[in-house]
N, CA, C and O of each residue as an XYZ file, in Angstrom:
532
protein
N      30.404    -25.691    -11.490
C      29.677    -24.884    -12.444
C      28.379    -24.372    -11.799
O      27.642    -25.144    -11.186
N      28.115    -23.108    -11.935
C      26.912    -22.503    -11.370
C      25.682    -22.915    -12.175
O      25.775    -23.233    -13.360
N      24.528    -22.902    -11.506
C      23.263    -23.291    -12.121
C      22.435    -22.055    -12.468
O      22.596    -20.994    -11.865
N      21.542    -22.211    -13.455
C      20.613    -21.150    -13.849
C      19.236    -21.757    -14.057
O      19.106    -22.849    -14.612
N      18.215    -21.050    -13.612
C      16.821    -21.452    -13.797
C      16.113    -20.307    -14.512
O      16.242    -19.150    -14.113
N      15.366    -20.625    -15.568
C      14.549    -19.631    -16.263
C      13.129    -20.183    -16.326
O      12.901    -21.280    -16.836
N      12.179    -19.415    -15.802
C      10.775    -19.824    -15.770
C       9.890    -18.693    -16.269
O      10.226    -17.515    -16.146
N       8.758    -19.075    -16.834
C       7.759    -18.105    -17.294
C       6.430    -18.471    -16.653
O       6.081    -19.648    -16.561
N       5.688    -17.459    -16.211
C       4.393    -17.715    -15.587
C       3.452    -16.557    -15.888
O       3.840    -15.391    -15.815
N       2.221    -16.891    -16.225
C       1.183    -15.883    -16.435
C       0.412    -15.694    -15.123
O       0.089    -16.662    -14.435
N       0.125    -14.437    -14.792
C      -0.690    -14.121    -13.619
C      -1.844    -13.229    -14.041
O      -1.706    -12.381    -14.923
N      -2.964    -13.432    -13.407
C      -4.175    -12.665    -13.650
C      -4.124    -11.391    -12.801
O      -4.952    -11.177    -11.915
N      -3.133    -10.562    -13.099
C      -2.898     -9.321    -12.351
C      -2.073     -8.388    -13.222
O      -1.446     -8.818    -14.191
N      -2.078     -7.123    -12.873
C      -1.282     -6.156    -13.629
C       0.189     -6.236    -13.200
O       0.489     -6.698    -12.099
N       1.102     -5.786    -14.067
C       2.504     -5.719    -13.652
C       2.673     -4.879    -12.378
O       3.485     -5.214    -11.516
N       1.913     -3.801    -12.264
C       1.996     -2.945    -11.075
C       1.605     -3.703     -9.803
O       2.265     -3.568     -8.773
N       0.535     -4.500     -9.873
C       0.107     -5.264     -8.699
C       1.172     -6.271     -8.273
O       1.446     -6.426     -7.084
N       1.764     -6.949     -9.241
C       2.788     -7.953     -8.915
C       4.045     -7.278     -8.376
O       4.598     -7.710     -7.365
N       4.491     -6.235     -9.039
C       5.677     -5.488     -8.604
C       5.505     -5.004     -7.157
O       6.378     -5.213     -6.314
N       4.376     -4.361     -6.887
C       4.134     -3.821     -5.550
C       4.032     -4.925     -4.501
O       4.556     -4.781     -3.396
N       3.361     -6.026     -4.838
C       3.224     -7.128     -3.883
C       4.575     -7.770     -3.574
O       4.836     -8.145     -2.431
N       5.433     -7.896     -4.585
C       6.744     -8.527     -4.389
C       7.585     -7.724     -3.389
O       8.339     -8.298     -2.604
N       7.450     -6.409     -3.423
C       8.313     -5.538     -2.620
C       7.650     -5.024     -1.339
O       8.225     -4.183     -0.647
N       6.466     -5.508     -1.018
C       5.740     -5.091      0.182
C       5.668     -6.259      1.168
O       5.220     -7.348      0.809
N       6.101     -6.037      2.386
C       6.170     -7.124      3.381
C       4.834     -7.827      3.572
O       4.760     -9.054      3.509
N       3.781     -7.055      3.804
C       2.464     -7.632      4.083
C       1.927     -8.400      2.875
O       1.438     -9.521      3.016
N       2.019     -7.798      1.687
C       1.492     -8.468      0.494
C       2.333     -9.671      0.074
O       1.788    -10.685     -0.359
N       3.669     -9.565      0.198
C       4.530    -10.701     -0.146
C       4.189    -11.887      0.761
O       4.110    -13.026      0.301
N       3.990    -11.610      2.046
C       3.594    -12.648      2.995
C       2.263    -13.260      2.577
O       2.116    -14.482      2.565
N       1.292    -12.414      2.235
C      -0.038    -12.903      1.855
C      -0.008    -13.712      0.566
O      -0.714    -14.714      0.455
N       0.794    -13.298     -0.409
C       0.759    -13.988     -1.702
C       1.561    -15.289     -1.710
O       1.356    -16.130     -2.585
N       2.477    -15.469     -0.743
C       3.266    -16.701     -0.723
C       2.955    -17.608      0.468
O       3.152    -18.821      0.397
N       2.473    -17.021      1.554
C       2.208    -17.808      2.756
C       3.396    -17.897      3.690
O       3.279    -18.466      4.775
N       4.546    -17.347      3.297
C       5.733    -17.339      4.154
C       6.013    -15.921      4.621
O       5.908    -14.975      3.841
N       6.367    -15.771      5.878
C       6.630    -14.445      6.456
C       7.735    -13.725      5.689
O       8.794    -14.293      5.422
N       7.472    -12.462      5.337
C       8.424    -11.677      4.556
C       8.639    -10.302      5.177
O       7.716     -9.703      5.728
N       9.859     -9.820      5.081
C      10.216     -8.438      5.412
C      10.886     -7.889      4.165
O      12.018     -8.259      3.851
N      10.196     -7.012      3.457
C      10.659     -6.547      2.155
C      10.997     -5.069      2.168
O      10.660     -4.343      3.103
N      11.665     -4.643      1.118
C      11.979     -3.233      0.901
C      11.663     -2.892     -0.549
O      11.897     -3.699     -1.449
N      11.129     -1.693     -0.771
C      10.869     -1.241     -2.135
C      11.909     -0.220     -2.589
O      11.662      0.565     -3.505
N      13.074     -0.238     -1.939
C      14.162      0.696     -2.260
C      15.356     -0.068     -2.835
O      15.639     -1.196     -2.431
N      16.055      0.567     -3.789
C      17.311      0.001     -4.280
C      18.278     -0.081     -3.104
O      18.357      0.840     -2.290
N      18.997     -1.164     -3.022
C      19.933     -1.477     -1.936
C      19.226     -1.920     -0.648
O      19.888     -2.253      0.334
N      17.892     -1.925     -0.646
C      17.147     -2.384      0.521
C      17.289     -3.889      0.686
O      17.389     -4.620     -0.300
N      17.299     -4.347      1.917
C      17.437     -5.774      2.203
C      16.060     -6.399      2.418
O      15.085     -5.710      2.718
N      16.007     -7.720      2.257
C      14.754     -8.440      2.452
C      15.032     -9.833      2.989
O      16.127    -10.374      2.838
N      14.013    -10.396      3.620
C      13.981    -11.815      3.971
C      12.585    -12.315      3.634
O      11.604    -11.589      3.796
N      12.497    -13.549      3.167
C      11.210    -14.159      2.880
C      11.220    -15.596      3.363
O      12.256    -16.155      3.723
N      10.030    -16.171      3.356
C       9.845    -17.539      3.822
C      10.476    -17.757      5.200
O      11.285    -18.661      5.412
N      10.069    -16.891      6.116
C      10.472    -17.008      7.525
C      11.988    -16.982      7.708
O      12.522    -17.640      8.600
N      12.685    -16.210      6.850
C      14.127    -16.075      6.949
C      14.921    -17.085      6.138
O      16.150    -17.012      6.099
N      14.245    -18.026      5.490
C      14.936    -19.024      4.667
C      15.644    -18.355      3.486
O      16.734    -18.770      3.093
N      15.012    -17.309      2.919
C      15.578    -16.557      1.797
C      15.957    -15.168      2.294
O      15.218    -14.551      3.061
N      17.124    -14.677      1.845
C      17.520    -13.310      2.195
C      18.275    -12.705      1.024
O      18.776    -13.411      0.149
N      18.342    -11.386      1.030
C      19.072    -10.729     -0.038
C      18.934     -9.226     -0.009
O      18.577     -8.624      1.004
N      19.233     -8.628     -1.177
C      19.260     -7.167     -1.301
C      18.780     -6.799     -2.702
O      19.103     -7.470     -3.682
N      18.010     -5.730     -2.776
C      17.579     -5.224     -4.081
C      18.766     -4.573     -4.783
O      19.432     -3.710     -4.211
N      19.029     -4.981     -6.010
C      20.109     -4.405     -6.805
C      19.568     -3.321     -7.729
O      20.122     -2.226     -7.821
N      18.468     -3.651     -8.415
C      17.899     -2.721     -9.398
C      16.384     -2.869     -9.377
O      15.854     -3.980     -9.386
N      15.701     -1.737     -9.351
C      14.240     -1.734     -9.381
C      13.769     -0.785    -10.477
O      14.075      0.407    -10.454
N      13.025     -1.324    -11.431
C      12.408     -0.522    -12.486
C      10.902     -0.676    -12.269
O      10.342     -1.721    -12.601
N      10.235      0.341    -11.719
C       8.833      0.200    -11.326
C       7.959     -0.477    -12.382
O       7.916     -0.088    -13.549
N       7.269     -1.510    -11.905
C       6.277     -2.261    -12.682
C       6.861     -3.051    -13.850
O       6.112     -3.603    -14.655
N       8.192     -3.112    -13.952
C       8.821     -3.809    -15.075
C       9.878     -4.833    -14.661
O       9.917     -5.937    -15.206
N      10.739     -4.474    -13.697
C      11.873     -5.346    -13.394
C      12.300     -5.209    -11.940
O      12.321     -4.117    -11.371
N      12.641     -6.359    -11.356
C      13.212     -6.436    -10.012
C      14.455     -7.304    -10.134
O      14.377     -8.432    -10.621
N      15.599     -6.791     -9.696
C      16.844     -7.569     -9.685
C      17.339     -7.588     -8.246
O      17.464     -6.545     -7.603
N      17.619     -8.792     -7.750
C      18.016     -8.955     -6.350
C      19.190     -9.920     -6.212
O      19.297    -10.898     -6.952
N      20.077     -9.627     -5.243
C      20.990    -10.648     -4.752
C      20.129    -11.559     -3.888
O      19.263    -11.071     -3.162
N      20.345    -12.865     -3.947
C      19.412    -13.816     -3.367
C      20.186    -15.021     -2.859
O      21.079    -15.526     -3.539
N      19.843    -15.475     -1.671
C      20.440    -16.702     -1.137
C      19.480    -17.341     -0.151
O      18.574    -16.689      0.368
N      19.690    -18.622      0.099
C      18.892    -19.304      1.114
C      19.822    -19.775      2.231
O      21.045    -19.681      2.132
N      19.214    -20.275      3.276
C      19.994    -20.815      4.383
C      20.721    -22.093      3.970
O      21.549    -22.592      4.733
N      20.436    -22.636      2.783
C      21.144    -23.814      2.277
C      22.459    -23.458      1.588
O      23.284    -24.340      1.351
N      22.667    -22.181      1.261
C      23.942    -21.778      0.666
C      25.031    -21.936      1.734
O      24.797    -21.690      2.918
N      26.217    -22.348      1.298
C      27.357    -22.375      2.201
C      27.817    -20.942      2.447
O      27.564    -20.060      1.627
N      28.482    -20.710      3.558
C      28.910    -19.354      3.911
C      29.767    -18.716      2.820
O      29.664    -17.515      2.570
N      30.619    -19.526      2.164
C      31.502    -18.956      1.135
C      30.894    -18.971     -0.274
O      31.557    -18.571     -1.231
N      29.631    -19.430     -0.413
C      28.951    -19.341     -1.709
C      28.638    -17.888     -2.022
O      28.226    -17.133     -1.141
N      28.832    -17.495     -3.273
C      28.413    -16.165     -3.712
C      26.888    -16.106     -3.701
O      26.218    -17.133     -3.804
N      26.349    -14.901     -3.575
C      24.907    -14.734     -3.734
C      24.512    -15.110     -5.154
O      25.283    -14.916     -6.094
N      23.312    -15.648     -5.304
C      22.772    -15.828     -6.643
C      22.110    -14.515     -7.057
O      21.986    -13.597     -6.246
N      21.688    -14.428     -8.313
C      21.044    -13.226     -8.832
C      19.671    -13.601     -9.355
O      19.534    -14.494    -10.191
N      18.658    -12.913     -8.857
C      17.286    -13.130     -9.276
C      16.818    -11.923    -10.082
O      16.851    -10.790     -9.601
N      16.379    -12.183    -11.324
C      15.818    -11.123    -12.172
C      14.375    -11.482    -12.465
O      14.081    -12.545    -13.012
N      13.484    -10.586    -12.095
C      12.058    -10.731    -12.370
C      11.703     -9.677    -13.412
O      11.908     -8.484    -13.190
N      11.173    -10.120    -14.547
C      10.712     -9.178    -15.580
C       9.209     -9.352    -15.734
O       8.702    -10.470    -15.824
N       8.511     -8.227    -15.761
C       7.061     -8.230    -15.849
C       6.623     -7.584    -17.157
O       6.995     -6.448    -17.451
N       5.826     -8.316    -17.945
C       5.347     -7.807    -19.229
C       3.827     -7.876    -19.252
O       3.235     -8.925    -18.998
N       3.207     -6.742    -19.560
C       1.747     -6.709    -19.680
C       1.335     -7.497    -20.915
O       1.857     -7.275    -22.007
N       0.398     -8.415    -20.733
C      -0.163     -9.200    -21.823
C      -1.682     -9.196    -21.673
O      -2.219     -8.737    -20.665
N      -2.355     -9.709    -22.683
C      -3.803     -9.809    -22.593
C      -4.176    -10.622    -21.352
O      -3.610    -11.690    -21.120
N      -5.097    -10.136    -20.578
C      -5.567    -10.818    -19.365
C      -4.507    -10.954    -18.283
O      -4.518    -11.935    -17.539
N      -3.578     -9.985    -18.175
C      -2.659    -10.035    -17.041
C      -1.221     -9.716    -17.357
O      -0.906     -8.805    -18.122
N      -0.353    -10.504    -16.736
C       1.086    -10.262    -16.799
C       1.835    -11.561    -17.033
O       1.500    -12.601    -16.464
N       2.846    -11.486    -17.873
C       3.789    -12.586    -18.056
C       5.020    -12.258    -17.226
O       5.662    -11.228    -17.432
N       5.344    -13.135    -16.290
C       6.547    -12.974    -15.481
C       7.624    -13.896    -16.027
O       7.389    -15.085    -16.241
N       8.808    -13.338    -16.251
C       9.976    -14.142    -16.573
C      10.895    -14.077    -15.373
O      11.325    -12.999    -14.961
N      11.191    -15.236    -14.815
C      12.067    -15.352    -13.655
C      13.382    -15.951    -14.140
O      13.406    -17.063    -14.666
N      14.459    -15.222    -13.966
C      15.793    -15.667    -14.372
C      16.640    -15.701    -13.106
O      17.001    -14.656    -12.564
N      16.955    -16.905    -12.639
C      17.689    -17.087    -11.390
C      19.044    -17.711    -11.728
O      19.119    -18.873    -12.128
N      20.116    -16.927    -11.562
C      21.446    -17.373    -11.982
C      22.434    -17.356    -10.822
O      22.143    -16.866     -9.731
N      23.604    -17.907    -11.096
C      24.696    -17.995    -10.123
C      24.302    -18.826     -8.895
O      24.723    -18.548     -7.773
N      23.488    -19.845     -9.142
C      23.046    -20.755     -8.075
C      24.164    -21.767     -7.837
O      24.733    -22.284     -8.798
N      24.490    -22.062     -6.573
C      25.537    -23.062     -6.320
C      25.229    -24.385     -7.037
O      24.081    -24.820     -7.123
N      26.277    -24.989     -7.534
C      26.157    -26.246     -8.280
C      25.345    -27.273     -7.494
O      25.549    -27.472     -6.296
N      24.412    -27.922     -8.209
C      23.629    -28.997     -7.615
C      22.393    -28.541     -6.854
O      21.661    -29.381     -6.329
N      22.137    -27.247     -6.776
C      20.991    -26.764     -5.996
C      19.816    -26.383     -6.900
O      19.268    -25.286     -6.790
N      19.444    -27.283     -7.778
C      18.341    -27.021     -8.697
C      16.966    -27.261     -8.077
O      15.951    -27.153     -8.765
N      16.922    -27.588     -6.773
C      15.637    -27.744     -6.092
C      14.849    -26.439     -6.096
O      13.638    -26.442     -5.877
N      15.530    -25.329     -6.344
C      14.840    -24.038     -6.357
C      13.848    -23.934     -7.513
O      12.895    -23.159     -7.429
N      14.047    -24.692     -8.586
C      13.070    -24.659     -9.678
C      11.706    -25.131     -9.174
O      10.690    -24.487     -9.435
N      11.683    -26.234     -8.468
C      10.435    -26.723     -7.875
C       9.938    -25.745     -6.823
O       8.736    -25.504     -6.715
N      10.851    -25.185     -6.054
C      10.474    -24.206     -5.031
C       9.781    -22.991     -5.615
O       8.781    -22.527     -5.068
N      10.300    -22.468     -6.726
C       9.656    -21.318     -7.368
C       8.244    -21.668     -7.786
O       7.324    -20.870     -7.604
N       8.063    -22.846     -8.342
C       6.736    -23.246     -8.809
C       5.770    -23.483     -7.646
O       4.652    -22.968     -7.653
N       6.199    -24.261     -6.647
C       5.313    -24.657     -5.548
C       5.117    -23.567     -4.501
O       4.021    -23.423     -3.960
N       6.159    -22.801     -4.210
C       6.088    -21.842     -3.096
C       5.921    -20.399     -3.535
O       5.744    -19.508     -2.705
N       5.976    -20.169     -4.841
C       5.723    -18.830     -5.373
C       4.611    -18.863     -6.420
O       3.543    -18.294     -6.192
N       4.833    -19.505     -7.543
C       3.868    -19.419     -8.637
C       2.485    -19.943     -8.264
O       1.485    -19.297     -8.579
N       2.402    -21.094     -7.605
C       1.091    -21.646     -7.244
C       0.345    -20.743     -6.260
O      -0.807    -20.395     -6.523
N       0.956    -20.347     -5.133
C       0.203    -19.463     -4.233
C      -0.045    -18.071     -4.817
O      -1.068    -17.457     -4.515
N       0.870    -17.562     -5.647
C       0.653    -16.259     -6.279
C      -0.528    -16.315     -7.243
O      -1.331    -15.383     -7.298
N      -0.637    -17.399     -7.999
C      -1.764    -17.557     -8.920
C      -3.069    -17.517     -8.140
O      -3.999    -16.806     -8.521
N      -3.143    -18.270     -7.057
C      -4.354    -18.289     -6.226
C      -4.626    -16.912     -5.614
O      -5.766    -16.448     -5.600
N      -3.581    -16.266     -5.115
C      -3.710    -14.950     -4.481
C      -4.279    -13.920     -5.459
O      -5.238    -13.220     -5.135
N      -3.695    -13.827     -6.647
C      -4.150    -12.826     -7.608
C      -5.507    -13.196     -8.209
O      -6.310    -12.307     -8.493
N      -5.782    -14.492     -8.409
C      -7.107    -14.897     -8.881
C      -8.175    -14.501     -7.869
O      -9.236    -14.005     -8.249
N      -7.901    -14.718     -6.576
C      -8.855    -14.356     -5.522
C      -9.045    -12.840     -5.446
O     -10.166    -12.367     -5.256
N      -7.967    -12.081     -5.593
C      -8.088    -10.616     -5.576
C      -8.963    -10.137     -6.739
O      -9.777     -9.227     -6.580
N      -8.788    -10.750     -7.892
C      -9.554    -10.363     -9.077
C     -11.041    -10.692     -8.886
O     -11.909     -9.948     -9.342
N     -11.321    -11.800     -8.217
C     -12.701    -12.254     -8.025
C     -13.449    -11.374     -7.020
O     -14.675    -11.277     -7.072
N     -12.722    -10.742     -6.119
C     -13.378     -9.928     -5.067
C     -13.599     -8.508     -5.496
O     -14.135     -7.707     -4.729
C-alpha cells in the first residue's frame, strides 16, 4: 500500500516569494541548505539535496501550485515516482503552504520528518531573515 503525507506550514513570505524560491536553483539551495538544480518550466527536471531528490515538474500555476513527480535515491528502481503537490495560499502575515506527498513507497514515511527538518525549518529561518533585512 502506498503512503501519503499531508502537512501544513505558515511562512512569513508571500506566495510569490515561496513559489519563485522553490523553482530557482540558487534560492532553493539557499532556503534549504542542500544543493539544488531547479526548473521553472512545466516538464522541467530538477534535483535537490545534492542529488538525493530528483523529479520533473508536472504542473505549475504561478504563485499558487507546484506539482512534481518526486523520488529519492532510497526508492527502488522499479518504484513509481511519488507525486508532490505544493499549494500556496495568501493569509494574514504570509503564506500557508499545504504539502501533499502521495504515492510514496510503502514504509517510507521518514519523509514526513524530512519535510519538517530539511525544508520547513530552514525555509522558516530563510524567509524570516529575508523579511528582517
